[in-house]
VMD Tcl script that draws the C-alpha trace (Angstrom):
set ca {
  {-6.40 -31.50 7.01}
  {-8.66 -33.95 5.49}
  {-12.39 -33.08 4.06}
  {-15.25 -35.20 3.84}
  {-17.17 -34.85 0.54}
  {-19.10 -36.84 -1.43}
  {-17.83 -38.81 -4.16}
  {-18.09 -37.15 -7.76}
  {-18.95 -40.12 -9.67}
  {-21.74 -40.35 -7.20}
  {-22.73 -36.47 -7.68}
  {-23.11 -36.66 -11.20}
  {-25.17 -40.00 -11.36}
  {-27.36 -38.21 -9.12}
  {-27.84 -34.80 -10.29}
  {-27.76 -35.55 -14.04}
  {-31.21 -36.80 -14.29}
  {-32.52 -33.29 -13.67}
  {-30.86 -30.87 -15.82}
  {-32.00 -27.53 -17.28}
  {-32.31 -27.39 -21.42}
  {-29.35 -24.61 -21.00}
  {-27.32 -26.67 -18.77}
  {-27.81 -30.09 -21.03}
  {-26.73 -28.23 -24.17}
  {-23.50 -26.64 -22.71}
  {-22.76 -30.16 -21.35}
  {-22.32 -31.72 -24.66}
  {-20.07 -28.72 -25.72}
  {-17.98 -29.39 -22.60}
  {-17.28 -32.60 -24.80}
  {-16.18 -31.15 -27.65}
  {-12.92 -32.25 -29.78}
  {-12.09 -28.46 -29.75}
  {-10.78 -26.67 -26.65}
  {-12.03 -23.36 -27.90}
  {-15.72 -24.39 -27.76}
  {-15.18 -25.98 -23.93}
  {-13.32 -22.98 -22.40}
  {-16.47 -20.95 -23.89}
  {-19.06 -23.98 -22.79}
  {-17.07 -23.88 -18.74}
  {-17.35 -19.60 -19.10}
  {-21.27 -19.92 -20.00}
  {-21.79 -22.88 -16.97}
  {-20.45 -20.39 -14.94}
  {-22.28 -17.25 -16.08}
  {-25.35 -19.39 -15.58}
  {-24.80 -19.67 -11.95}
  {-26.84 -22.32 -11.89}
  {-26.00 -25.58 -9.05}
  {-26.86 -28.12 -11.40}
  {-23.49 -27.65 -13.15}
  {-21.43 -28.18 -10.78}
  {-21.30 -32.05 -11.71}
  {-20.46 -31.49 -15.32}
  {-17.58 -28.77 -14.26}
  {-16.16 -31.15 -11.76}
  {-16.64 -33.95 -13.97}
  {-14.52 -31.66 -16.29}
  {-11.99 -30.80 -14.31}
  {-9.17 -33.25 -16.05}
  {-9.37 -31.34 -18.90}
  {-6.00 -31.52 -20.71}
  {-6.06 -27.98 -21.74}
  {-4.74 -25.10 -19.49}
  {-7.20 -22.40 -20.38}
  {-10.11 -24.96 -20.20}
  {-9.49 -25.91 -16.56}
  {-9.13 -22.46 -15.88}
  {-12.55 -21.81 -17.27}
  {-13.62 -24.34 -14.97}
  {-12.39 -23.25 -11.76}
  {-14.15 -19.80 -12.25}
  {-17.04 -20.81 -12.66}
  {-16.94 -23.20 -10.05}
  {-16.74 -19.99 -7.70}
  {-19.08 -18.12 -9.62}
  {-21.17 -20.30 -8.85}
  {-20.44 -19.97 -5.24}
  {-21.64 -23.78 -4.10}
  {-19.76 -24.90 -1.26}
  {-19.17 -28.80 -2.30}
  {-16.39 -28.16 -4.51}
  {-13.98 -26.48 -2.02}
  {-12.09 -29.73 -1.29}
  {-11.49 -29.94 -5.05}
  {-10.23 -26.23 -5.34}
  {-8.15 -26.96 -2.19}
  {-6.47 -30.04 -4.78}
  {-6.10 -27.23 -7.31}
  {-4.07 -24.64 -4.67}
  {-1.12 -27.23 -5.95}
  {-1.82 -27.56 -9.09}
  {1.79 -27.18 -11.27}
  {0.59 -24.45 -13.56}
  {0.00 -21.11 -11.68}
  {-3.36 -20.09 -14.01}
  {-5.62 -22.62 -12.18}
  {-3.92 -21.90 -8.61}
  {-4.53 -18.56 -8.77}
  {-7.93 -19.08 -10.20}
  {-9.11 -21.50 -7.12}
  {-7.72 -19.18 -4.41}
  {-10.44 -16.46 -6.25}
  {-12.95 -18.97 -6.16}
  {-12.21 -20.17 -2.64}
  {-12.77 -16.85 -1.88}
  {-15.62 -16.34 -3.44}
  {-17.40 -19.21 -2.35}
  {-16.72 -17.98 1.17}
  {-16.03 -21.42 3.16}
  {-14.44 -21.10 5.99}
  {-13.05 -24.56 5.54}
  {-10.49 -22.76 3.03}
  {-8.83 -20.66 5.23}
  {-5.54 -22.95 6.36}
  {-5.54 -23.94 2.80}
  {-5.43 -20.36 1.95}
  {-2.84 -19.27 4.27}
  {-0.73 -22.32 3.50}
  {-1.15 -21.37 -0.30}
  {0.84 -18.21 0.31}
  {4.13 -19.18 0.89}
  {3.46 -20.02 -3.45}
  {6.74 -18.81 -5.40}
  {4.25 -17.02 -7.73}
  {3.36 -13.66 -6.36}
  {0.05 -13.44 -7.92}
  {-0.60 -16.88 -6.48}
  {0.05 -14.96 -2.77}
  {-2.12 -12.26 -4.03}
  {-5.07 -13.85 -4.69}
  {-4.65 -16.03 -1.54}
  {-3.97 -12.11 0.23}
  {-7.26 -11.37 -1.45}
  {-9.40 -14.30 -0.36}
  {-8.62 -14.62 3.28}
  {-10.11 -10.55 3.33}
  {-13.29 -11.73 1.14}
  {-13.36 -14.85 4.25}
  {-12.54 -12.40 6.55}
  {-10.67 -14.43 8.19}
  {-9.12 -13.97 11.50}
  {-6.89 -16.91 11.99}
  {-4.75 -15.12 8.86}
  {-4.31 -12.21 10.66}
  {-0.84 -12.79 12.04}
  {0.50 -14.49 8.68}
  {-1.04 -11.59 6.70}
  {0.54 -8.94 8.89}
  {3.77 -10.32 7.82}
  {2.73 -9.98 4.45}
  {2.59 -6.86 4.51}
  {6.44 -7.04 4.09}
  {6.75 -8.91 1.18}
  {9.07 -7.87 -1.52}
  {5.65 -7.97 -4.27}
  {4.20 -4.77 -4.30}
  {0.67 -5.88 -5.79}
  {0.93 -8.59 -2.93}
  {1.30 -5.75 0.13}
  {-1.20 -4.01 -1.87}
  {-4.18 -6.82 -1.33}
  {-2.72 -7.81 1.80}
  {-3.11 -4.41 3.31}
  {-7.16 -4.11 1.56}
  {-7.58 -7.96 2.92}
  {-6.61 -6.60 6.57}
  {-9.36 -3.63 6.43}
  {-11.84 -6.54 5.43}
  {-10.87 -8.32 8.56}
  {-11.53 -5.61 10.65}
  {-9.18 -6.65 13.29}
  {-7.52 -3.24 15.24}
  {-4.16 -5.46 15.95}
  {-3.60 -4.32 12.15}
  {-3.58 -1.00 12.21}
  {-0.26 -0.41 13.48}
  {1.55 -2.77 10.34}
  {-0.96 -0.72 8.22}
  {0.93 2.65 9.37}
  {3.87 1.87 8.62}
  {2.98 0.82 4.84}
  {1.87 4.67 4.59}
  {5.45 4.73 3.76}
  {5.46 2.44 1.32}
  {7.61 3.09 -2.00}
  {4.57 2.48 -4.32}
  {1.37 4.39 -4.36}
  {-0.97 1.07 -4.81}
  {0.30 0.09 -1.01}
  {0.14 3.63 0.99}
  {-3.72 3.67 -0.85}
  {-4.37 0.60 -0.02}
  {-3.18 0.87 3.57}
  {-5.06 4.32 3.91}
  {-8.60 3.13 2.93}
  {-7.97 0.13 5.22}
  {-7.37 2.30 8.03}
  {-10.14 4.11 7.19}
  {-12.12 0.59 7.13}
  {-10.49 -0.08 10.85}
  {-11.95 3.18 11.98}
  {-8.01 3.81 13.20}
  {-8.41 7.21 14.52}
  {-4.95 7.12 15.83}
  {-3.32 6.78 12.38}
  {-5.27 10.61 11.55}
  {-1.94 12.07 12.25}
  {0.33 10.00 9.79}
  {-2.69 10.48 6.76}
  {-3.22 14.14 7.06}
  {0.26 14.59 5.37}
  {-0.46 12.51 2.99}
  {-3.11 14.57 1.54}
  {-0.39 16.26 -0.28}
  {0.28 12.89 -2.25}
  {-1.28 13.20 -5.81}
  {0.53 10.24 -7.04}
  {-1.47 8.55 -9.16}
  {-2.44 4.62 -8.82}
  {-2.51 2.24 -11.50}
  {-6.11 2.45 -11.27}
  {-6.07 6.47 -12.18}
  {-6.83 7.64 -8.34}
  {-4.56 9.50 -6.44}
  {-3.47 8.45 -3.21}
  {-4.32 11.99 -1.71}
  {-8.16 11.14 -3.45}
  {-8.37 7.58 -0.99}
  {-6.65 9.29 2.16}
  {-9.13 12.10 2.12}
  {-11.79 9.58 2.43}
  {-10.72 7.71 5.04}
  {-10.31 10.43 6.75}
  {-13.77 11.94 6.13}
  {-15.01 8.28 7.62}
  {-13.11 8.45 10.50}
  {-15.22 12.09 11.49}
  {-12.34 14.56 9.68}
  {-12.77 16.64 7.16}
  {-10.51 17.37 4.86}
  {-11.07 20.63 4.03}
  {-11.26 21.69 7.66}
  {-7.07 21.24 7.81}
  {-4.89 23.80 7.56}
  {-1.63 22.62 6.03}
  {0.39 25.45 7.69}
  {0.19 23.34 10.90}
  {0.93 20.43 9.00}
}
mol new
graphics top color blue
foreach p $ca { graphics top sphere $p radius 0.5 }
foreach p [lrange $ca 0 end-1] q [lrange $ca 1 end] { graphics top cylinder $p $q radius 0.2 }
display resetview
């Protein structure tokens, strides 16, 4: 797929004339001989969230230091302007995993639908952290085109990919995900069970009430410190069921 975009050099020439003083100072720091300074300058530009920073960051994307490139990509996502999308989808194929992961996050943050097919392709990345980031981004984009692909990734061997996929399906909001999510209520990992329960509540899946209720006894603590039971209780409440009214003798 070809994405048309203004050449980087032209963007820079047009935009550099009207930079704010803060951005102008950070531009000079981004040219520092010290990688730590360049990384911190990129992070500061991201915090400013000013689209005026885009040409500077785009011009620095070939920085030789991995941590600087990673910070630049994240800054582009924090700014949220769609102009860098063509560059970010290219980074999904970077040789290093950290820029790939940050690019997926940034694309989800920016919210441009042009990135959906590229994120779907990147779900095949060998690194589970990249697959997880792509699933999260597709959920943020509410990418209905990715529904079938994401349902397949509910069976990924990595539990955190399954968790992010389950959460993404809840955000997309398509009821076709209900049955696959119900199956994940029996996942070996509490984080996946909790994510599936949360998304079933988001999908208003009243048909899942019967399988959710027994999980009110699942007091396994997730890495977030929250029990599966507490998430299930919240989802049941969203579905119009008061957990306090349930008689477990009948379950």
